[in-house]
C-alpha positions, -999 to +999 in steps of 0.1 A: +580-392-502+611-415-502+608-447-521+613-482-503+645-494-498+655-529-508+674-555-487+707-543-500+699-508-492+694-497-527+661-478-534+634-495-550+609-475-572+576-480-589+595-481-623+615-512-612+582-532-616+579-522-653+615-531-664+623-559-686+622-595-670+656-614-668+663-638-696+653-674-683+685-690-696+705-671-671+684-685-641+702-661-617+684-654-583+651-667-598+625-666-570+604-699-566+576-709-544+580-744-528+549-769-524+541-758-489+511-734-481+511-695-481+531-693-447+563-709-459+594-688-466+605-678-500+636-697-513+661-688-541+669-715-567+705-716-555+691-736-525+706-711-497+701-735-468+664-726-463+675-689-454+648-666-458+651-641-487+645-610-466+627-581-479+608-601-504+571-608-508+558-641-519+531-640-548+511-668-563+511-669-600+501-689-629+520-692-662+524-721-687+551-709-711+586-717-699+612-694-717+592-666-731+608-633-728+584-612-711+576-577-702+546-579-678+525-548-685+532-548-723+517-582-727+482-569-717+458-560-746+448-527-732+483-511-728+510-504-757+540-525-759+576-511-758+578-516-795+554-490-802+579-464-789+614-458-803+643-467-779+652-442-753+686-425-756+705-438-727+722-404-722+689-384-722+684-365-689+651-386-685+670-417-688+695-406-662+668-397-639+651-431-643+683-449-639+690-437-606+657-453-592+662-484-613+665-518-595+702-531-592+708-570-591+727-580-561+765-586-568+770-623-576+802-625-558+785-614-526+765-646-524+768-683-533+767-687-571+731-699-580+725-736-593+701-745-620+665-748-606+646-781-602+618-791-624+592-782-596+610-749-592+607-743-630+569-753-631+561-728-605+581-702-622+564-708-656+530-704-638+543-670-624+553-658-659+519-668-674+500-650-647+519-617-654+516-619-691+478-632-695+462-621-664+433-597-672+434-578-638+471-573-639+468-535-634+445-539-605+465-565-588+498-547-595+484-515-579+472-535-549+507-548-544+522-515-548+498-500-519+508-528-497+544-524-504+544-485-501+566-474-475+540-454-457+517-482-456+543-505-441+553-479-416+517-475-404+508-511-405+537-527-391+557-501-370+526-496-347+540-463-334+574-477-329+602-455-339+632-434-325+625-422-289+625-386-277+662-382-269+658-354-246+653-318-252+673-314-284+685-278-280+684-263-246+660-237-259+631-259-266+605-269-241+601-304-232+562-299-234+565-288-271+584-319-280+562-343-260+538-353-289+570-366-309+584-381-276+552-401-271+543-413-304+577-429-311+585-454-283+617-475-295+646-465-317+660-483-347+630-506-351+630-527-383+597-530-402+579-564-397+581-569-434+619-568-433+618-598-411+608-621-442+574-630-428+551-606-445+528-617-472+510-603-502+474-617-501+446-609-527+418-591-509+381-590-518+382-554-529+417-545-545+408-511-556+424-481-543+396-464-525+391-494-503+426-498-497+430-463-488+399-466-465+414-496-448+446-476-444+428-446-426+410-470-405+439-482-387+431-458-359+398-476-351+416-505-336+393-528-359+421-548-371+400-563-397+395-601-404+424-622-408+448-596-390+477-617-380+489-593-352+476-570-326+480-530-331+508-517-307+497-483-296+520-456-285+521-447-247+500-415-255+474-435-274+472-460-244+466-431-223+439-418-244+422-452-246+425-457-208+410-421-202+381-428-227+373-461-210+374-443-176+351-415-187+324-428-211+302-405-228+327-374-222+342-357-250+377-352-239+400-326-246+436-337-239+466-315-232+496-326-254+524-302-251+514-267-263+480-279-277+448-295-266+440-325-289+408-346-297+412-382-305+393-407-327+354-402-325+360-370-303+382-354-332+353-362-357+328-343-334+353-315-327+360-312-366+323-308-374+314-284-345+346-262-345+354-264-381+389-276-376+410-302-393+407-338-385+435-362-397+451-395-392+481-398-368+495-431-360+466-453-351+439-427-344+422-396-359+432-364-344+424-327-342+439-300-322+433-264-308+458-241-293+460-236-254+449-202-254+418-208-272+405-237-249+375-218-233+363-205-266+360-241-282+347-255-250+318-233-251+311-241-285+311-279-278+288-273-246+264-251-266+261-281-290+250-302-261+281-322-253+296-331-218+333-320-223+362-332-200+393-313-200+425-335-193+456-318-183+491-330-177+496-334-141+534-329-144+557-301-156+589-306-176+611-297-149+594-319-123+593-348-146+630-346-155+639-349-118+614-378-111+622-417-116+600-420-144+615-394-167+615-417-198+576-424-193+548-402-209+534-374-188+510-383-162+474-370-174+442-368-155+407-354-161+409-318-144+376-303-152+344-315-164+317-293-179+282-293-194+263-263-206+245-259-170+278-267-150+303-242-169+304-211-145+320-185-166+346-160-152+334-125-144+335-101-175+330-130-199+298-134-217+278-163-205+272-193-228+247-183-255+210-185-246+216-201-213+230-171-197+240-169-160+205-186-151+215-221-167+196-246-146+200-283-140+166-299-132+162-335-120+128-350-121+118-383-102+082-398-107+060-425-091+029-436-105-004-435-084-020-465-100-017-490-127-042-475-152-025-458-184-042-426-173-034-427-137-020-398-119+017-395-111+035-379-080+067-360-093+096-348-073+117-319-087+149-304-076+164-276-099+199-259-094+213-228-109+252-234-103+260-198-114+240-185-084+238-211-060+200-211-061+181-244-053+144-249-060+124-280-049+087-293-052+068-324-048+034-325-066+006-345-081+000-344-119-026-355-143-029-369-175-015-338-197+011-332-171+003-294-170+018-290-133+053-304-148+049-281-177+043-249-155+074-257-135+095-263-167+084-231-182+091-211-152+128-226-146+135-230-182+162-258-175+191-261-200+201-295-186+177-323-174+185-354-151+160-380-155+152-414-141+159-443-165+119-450-170+096-422-169+059-426-179+051-419-215+032-389-208+061-374-187+086-382-213+065-368-240+059-335-222+097-332-213+107-338-250+081-312-262+095-285-238+130-294-247+124-292-285+105-257-280+133-245-260+159-255-286+137-239-314+144-205-301+180-210-298+198-220-331+233-224-315+224-242-284+209-276-275+195-288-243+211-318-226+195-349-211+211-374-187+196-403-173+200-416-137+217-451-141+200-465-109+175-445-090+182-446-053+156-457-027+143-434-002+164-448+026+195-447+003+187-410-005+184-402+032+215-419+042+236-402+013+223-368+020+230-372+058+267-382+051+271-353+028+257-327+054+277-344+081+309-341+060+299-303+054+297-297+092+328-315+098+345-294+072+331-262+087+341-271+122+377-277+109+378-244+092+366-226+126+394-245+145+419-236+120+408-199+120+403-195+157+432-170+162+420-149+134+401-115+138+378-124+109+343-128+119+325-162+109+288-164+102+269-194+118+265-224+099+230-229+084+229-266+078+201-284+094+195-321+091+160-321+103+135-303+122+146-321+153+182-318+149+197-300+180+235-305+174+262-317+196+274-295+223+285-260+219+306-269+188+275-278+166+253-250+182+232-233+157+218-198+162+180-194+163+183-168+135+201-193+112+176-221+121+147-199+112+162-193+078+171-228+069+154-258+054+153-289+074+166-311+045+157-344+059+121-333+063+116-326+026+092-349+008+105-382-003+107-378-039+126-346-034+151-363-013+156-389-039+161-361-066+185-342-043+204-375-037+207-380-075+217-345-082+243-347-055+259-376-072+254-361-106+273-328-097+301-343-077+322-351-107+318-314-116+331-303-082+296-286-077+282-305-048+290-277-026+260-259-040+239-278-015+261-268+015+240-237+022+205-245+028+195-209+029+197-213-008+169-237-008+135-223-018+101-242-026+086-236-059+052-232-045+047-206-018+016-192-001+029-157-003+031-158-042+008-168-072+016-197-092+013-187-129+006-220-149+028-228-180-001-216-203-004-182-187+035-177-189+034-185-225+002-169-237+009-136-220+045-137-232+063-129-202+095-143-206+098-147-245+077-141-273+055-166-293+069-157-326+107-169-324+107-177-288+134-152-280+133-123-251+126-095-274+089-087-275+083-102-241+073-083-209+106-091-192+123-073-221+098-044-217+104-038-179+140-050-173+159-019-168+182-034-142+219-024-140+233-055-126+229-093-135+216-102-101+188-075-104+178-090-136+176-125-123+156-112-094+132-093-115+124-126-135+115-144-103+092-115-092+075-113-126+068-151-125+058-151-088+033-122-083+026-115-047-005-124-029+001-101+002-011-067+002+014-055+024+042-066+005+029-051-027+026-019-008+061-022+003+073-023-034+049+005-044+060+027-016+097+022-026+091+033-061+071+063-051+101+071-027+125+068-057+103+092-077+098+116-049+135+116-038+151+114-072+176+141-063+183+128-027+220+119-019+211+085-009+193+074-039+220+092-061+248+074-047+228+041-048+223+045-085+260+052-092+268+023-071+246-002-093+261+010-125+297-005-119+290-036-100+302-069-116+279-100-112+284-105-076+262-136-075+281-156-101+314-144-088+305-156-051+296-188-067+329-191-084+345-183-050+325-212-033+333-237-060+370-228-057+371-218-095+378-179-092+410-164-102+429-137-080+415-109-104+380-122-100+384-124-062+398-089-061+369-074-081+343-091-060+359-080-027+366-044-039+328-043-051+317-054-015+339-027+000+323-001-023+289-011-013+299-006+024+319+027+019+290+043-001+264+043+027+289+050+055+299+082+037+263+091+030+255+085+069+282+109+079+274+140+100+283+165+071+259+149+049+232+148+074+214+180+062+177+186+059+152+195+032+118+207+033+091+181+024+053+179+023+053+156+054+079+174+074+118+175+072+135+150+051+170+139+059+192+131+030+215+109+051+215+070+050+178+061+052+170+096+058+136+109+041+127+074+031+091+062+038+096+027+024+105+002+049+119-020+021+144+008+010+153+015+047+163-021+053+183-023+021+202+010+030+206-002+067+218-038+055+246-027+029+272-011+053+274-044+073+298-059+046+324-031+048+345-046+078+345-080+065+357-068+029+382-047+044+397-075+065+399-098+035+414-072+011+441-065+037+455-099+031+460-096-005+482-075-029+458-057-052+484-051-080+494-089-079+459-099-079+451-080-111+479-097-128+467-131-113+501-136-096+493-163-070+529-165-059+532-129-046+496-124-037+496-126+000+508-098+023+514-122+050+530-155+039+532-167+075+497-182+073+510-203+045+542-222+056+545-243+025+545-215+003+569-199+023+592-227+024+592-232-012+600-196-020+628-198+006+642-228-014+640-208-048+657-178-033+686-200-024+689-212-059+687-178-072+715-169-047+737-197-059+732-185-094+744-150-084+774-167-070+780-184-104+776-149-120+806-137-098+826-167-108+818-161-145+830-125-142+864-137-129+868-164-155+856-140-185+875-111-170+844-089-173+835-073-140+803-056-155+791-090-168+752-095-162+726-123-169+710-119-202+674-130-212+663-138-247+630-149-254+622-179-232+658-185-223+672-167-192+704-168-171+725-164-201+763-152-203+766-130-235+801-129-252+811-112-284+821-138-312+856-124-316+863-130-278+847-162-273+875-185-288+899-170-262+881-164-229+853-189-227+861-223-212+857-254-234+831-271-213+809-241-212+775-249-233+765-225-261+726-219-257+722-198-289+740-170-308+736-141-332+760-125-358+777-105-331+775-127-300+774-162-285+754-169-253+767-194-228+759-211-196+787-228-174+778-264-167+768-258-130+748-228-142+730-249-168+722-275-143+709-251-118+687-235-146+673-267-162+670-286-131+671-270-096+656-236-107+627-251-127+620-275-099+617-248-072+594-227-096+572-253-100+570-262-064+564-225-055+534-225-082+518-256-066+522-242-032+509-209-042+477-226-059+469-243-028+473-214-006+451-194-029+425-222-025+427-220+011+420-183+009+390-189-013+377-211+014+381-185+039+362-160+019+335-186+014+330-190+049+314-155+049+289-168+022+257-161+040+267-125+049+277-119+011+244-135-002+224-112+020+242-081+007+237-094-030+201-098-024+196-064-009+215-049-038+193-070-064+162-057-047+174-020-050+183-027-085+148-041-092+131-011-076+151+013-094+146-003-128+106-005-122+108+032-112+125+041-143+101+022-164+072+039-148+088+074-151+098+071-186+064+056-199+040+077-176+029+048-156+007+052-124+007+036-092-023+011-087-047+013-057-050-021-040-085-029-026-095-059-006-128-066-026-123-098-045-123-098-085-122-061-087-103-044-116-110-009-129-086+012-150-089+042-171-070+046-206-049+014-200-023+005-225-007-029-235+029-027-221+045-050-246+027-034-277+035+001-266+073-008-261+076-026-295+052-009-320+060+026-336+024+032-337+005+046-305-015+021-287-052+031-284-060+034-247-091+015-234-110+018-201-123-015-183-142-021-150-151-055-133-169-058-099-178-030-077-215-032-086-205-039-124-206-072-142-176-096-134-178-115-168-175-102-202-184-117-236-163-099-260-170-104-299-159-083-328-142-084-363-109-103-370-079-082-362-099-057-342-079-061-310-101-086-291-068-106-280-049-075-274-075-061-251-079-094-230-040-096-227-038-060-215-063-067-187-043-096-175-009-078-179-021-048-160-034-069-132-001-089-132+022-058-131+002-044-101+008-076-082+046-076-086+044-042-071+051-022-102+033+008-115+009+002-145+004+016-180-028+037-174-041+070-163-056+054-131-059+018-118-077+002-088-074-035-085-077-064-060-053-091-056-059-122-078-050-155-064-044-168-100-045-155-137-053-183-162-054-180-198-067-200-228-056-186-260-046-194-295-052-226-316-023-249-317-022-287-321+004-309-303+015-336-325+044-345-303+021-355-276-007-368-298-031-340-292-055-324-317-062-285-316-095-291-301-080-316-277-055-289-264-084-262-261-105-287-240-075-297-218-064-263-211-100-253-202-104-282-179-075-271-159-086-236-157-120-248-146-104-271-118-081-242-105-103-212-107-119-195-076-140-163-072-107-143-068-093-157-102-090-137-135-097-159-166-090-150-201-106-175-227-100-166-263-122-183-289-131-214-270-147-241-294-129-231-328-113-266-332-146-283-339-179-280-358-198-248-352-226-264-334-204-283-311-181-253-305-212-231-297-225-255-272-192-261-254-186-223-253-219-216-239-218-243-212-182-233-201-193-197-197-225-206-180-204-229-155-181-201-148-209-177-140-229-201-119-202-220-101-168-202-102-180-166-103-144-156-114-136-123-131-135-134-168-131-122-204-147-146-228-137-137-263-157-154-291-173-151-326-203-170-316-232-147-314-253-172-295-233-166-262-254-135-260-282-157-250-261-165-217-258-128-209-296-126-212-301-151-186-277-135-163-279-100-170-264-090-135-234-108-140-224-110-179-220-079-201-219-081-240-195-060-257-175-058-291-147-041-307-160-012-327-152-005-362-165+020-391-178+003-423-176+022-455-193+007-486-173+006-519-184+008-555-174-029-561-197-042-534-172-047-508-166-024-478-137-007-462-135-014-425-117+010-402-106-005-366-113+016-338-096-007-312-120+001-284-148-018-268-184-009-273-217-025-260-236-052-277-229-077-302-207-072-333-229-070-364-202-092-384-168-106-382-158-090-415-136-118-424-135-106-460-117-074-451-091-093-434-088-116-465-083-084-486-057-072-463-039-104-467-039-096-504-059-126-516-069-125-553-099-103-563-117-133-578-112-153-547-129-122-526-158-119-550-166-156-549-162-156-511-186-127-509-212-145-532-210-176-510-213-155-480-245-140-493-258-175-505-251-190-470-267-160-453-299-166-474-300-202-466-297-194-429-324-169-431-346-192-448-339-221-423-344-196-394-379-184-407-390-218-414-380-229-379-397-199-364-430-205-386-430-240-373-424-229-336-453-203-340-477-227-354-470-251-324-475-223-300-508-212-316-521-247-318-514-249-279-530-216-274-562-227-294-563-258-273-562-240-240-589-216-253-612-246-261-608-259-226-616-226-210-648-225-231-660-261-223-656-253-184-686-230-187-686-195-170-716-190-146-739-159-155-763-160-124-790-185-135-810-207-114-779-228-100-760-196-094-764-199-056-753-236-055-721-231-076-705-202-058-674-221-047-668-238-079-672-208-098-646-190-077-621-218-085-629-215-123-623-180-123-587-185-108-581-213-133-590-191-163-568-164-151-540-185-149-545-200-183-548-166-199-514-155-184-501-188-199-516-179-232-498-145-229-465-161-222-467-186-253-476-157-276-448-136-264-422-167-266-437-171-302-429-136-311-394-138-299-385-168-316 
């Protein structure tokens, strides 16, 4: 660290401040302060015409003694004086080392001889001496002074980024990009620090300690300036660019390309340092951190997973083109080239997707309108969700109640990783969103969902206008493509953009086929809130260059459909369809159990099937027939080739999206097109005549050709559809060079460059330059007299003439430029060759690269024009993959085909098994048989001991019914079931603090939703309803709910409970409700406790006890606690029996009293035995006999009731 130089050029060190002060009598060059304020200049005593003493800081001092000989630090009481130490030997090594740093007085002959000071000057000097000798804070103040005088502080404080400019490339072997960082941080040459101009001043600060000064020194990058700052910070050109970019892109973490690195600045550098674990340091006026260029994708993904919006800023100029431009001295032009969030980052093929979000990362926009002014009024919500990696768009508009259960259902189904919300949502909606986002983040330690807000919600008319303009531009673009490719042989699919149901187009150019119209969505006919959400998403995705996702309306699908069941959020969570309820990960869920797909698109489709069970018997039977065919024809050529095909396919859905968005590389494009060609080739080969042999089957001959022997219409349609892609794939592949595409070489990619005239022109210019360089080589051979001379390339330097050192002095012209050398050779370029290499050649290379990039982008658009065909093929492949996966699961786990019946609410299976427990548990699952409907009861009250398997049995019933409705085989020996229009569950006991709901409130809210939605064709699972409140209230509510289901809803229901009193409901409805319990064996022990063996199977009747103490013992509670619990239990049981006996006795006494009163009334009526008045009272006697019979029957009923109670 070099010391600061004094005015005369000598070096000034810290030791100079501790040297002995000059003797006052000499008075040579003594510094004085005039009577002016702090801003006046320092003058010396000689009165040099008011000329400023350059390089000197003014210091206010106080001192009274005039002629005292002084050594400043030595006079303080806390430091030793020089007299304490012996005099130093002037010839010692240490003295010599110190002497070279000692301050030297200027030569008196070099300036005007000083005169004696005036009285005022002498007074000020005495005050200065006194301050130095007596001041108690001298050390602190001197340290502060040193810090401000330090050359690093002066450079950062005053130079403001000014220094020597970049003087070109330095050596020819260096890249301009590598030197740019230095070139842009130093913007002017030979600049003198401001302190050398005589206008600096040392001013006491409020906190002069070193930490505060260092903090202020490090804070220079914040542009704070501080109070009292007398001048504005002068940022370097690069820093000015950074500030402009940050201002233009607020809220974006910018990664800026600077030479061979990507750098972060200011707050972005601090964030990057924390997330990426990289160094962050001060450079010029800003904090900075950097990463190498080849690690950009890795670090961007980590920042995206942390929930940040990341923008990549790249240099828009190359070194060669910039050198040839008029602004070669200006910094490189930079602009935002890419913008990403976790959901909008579409990975390359072969790269693992972002953690936890995968390739199904979803952006959801939510728009809300209140339907009333009351706090608990309903709301109407519009929702649009987009999966950029696949191009899927899901939309819906719905009304929602106080608990926002409909919104919860959609968010649990779609699992968005990014949300776009209107600025002001209702408190209930906001609470639900935050709750589900927090739950999503809980299962992903390295991922955080992102929430953005719509700055200004568009009106319905504005949204309609915006969408209309967008779709019109898409139509215009498609029309332009068709005209541009009118002479090409490639076939074009019809556009499927439909503005509204009444849109008929304009003439032949905009005519839309009927098939396309039927498969499209009339966008402008969508509900109002959906249009607003769609317009908001369109604006949101445009900066990401992802707005093309809406250009194909065949990708639009409604969330709710009449063809599929809508599983609510509770069912998805309680049945653990997509993730388990322990750590919220996929392992231990139903999707993990049945997902044996070989392709990524097959896995995505299976998730959709699982959360959207079918309601159509025909569609279910189609899938079941396909799985049966796969089992039956497992050795057929058709299915064997299809299985082999699925094993090696890339993620075509994601690859097609990258092509559609213009982000694919040549290698990705080649892989996608080759995959499509393989798909077409496989079934063309299978359908060839020599493959069309026959096999004997149960139902006649079975062809093994394409579609031969298949009974499933679904598999037949798949096999028929796939060969259609072959011709298109072959035509597109014929236009590219496969080897160049694998190397990502865009410049030599195209087989026919006549289609791209700009690229051809630039390559011709490059070829001319290379020819000129060959001519220069011929000239060099003559000059050097070396006929075999060739160009040499070393590292990054090419086109070099290599000459041995011994010959160089004699044969190499003097004006040749030596580029580099070794011990044996020198390497040169002639002046003309050097100019061609560094200017002309590089410029043409950059032009060729730019033209090749543009040509490749045009080719991607050409491929994208076949988007609909490719999506159809992808859908067929994904369907086949799902069917093969379900067939594999069924075959390996001994599942059976269910029989579908039309009777509502019917389910009957023998030896059914829980699919998830069977998959994850090492112990075998105990099978159970269940039957509802078909003459049997449709509601079951299920009781039993804790841990006896009640919840597992109820979940198993729901999962078997669900698997049957997605068209899968089921885990049972046999199964017959009807199709349910809904599966609703209420399980577990969890509060919801985030939304202000207690455990009991959660229970009742979920139950209320079930009772609202249930129909006679629904399957209900209610597990321990009423546990969140007192026993009496819980029993009352549970009984009332069960009775409501039996009387009003008549749904198939499993009602799990610990309340024995619910058996009374079964007694009142014996034809509808059965009572069962989970069986166990109880074995008494010598200590008074009992061992309980779980049988995990249902039995008739109520459970005798819940055996909670057995669970407590399994949980390893202390024995003393168990003994106390048993004693308390016996005591409570005794008290309960006494209360019951007392209640029964009172009830019996009341009934007997009523019986006695009735008997006395009968005796008072007097029965006629045939006396004198017998003939007169015959009619009355008949009536009395009937009344007596009725009363006797009533007496018998009361007595029976008394005995029962």
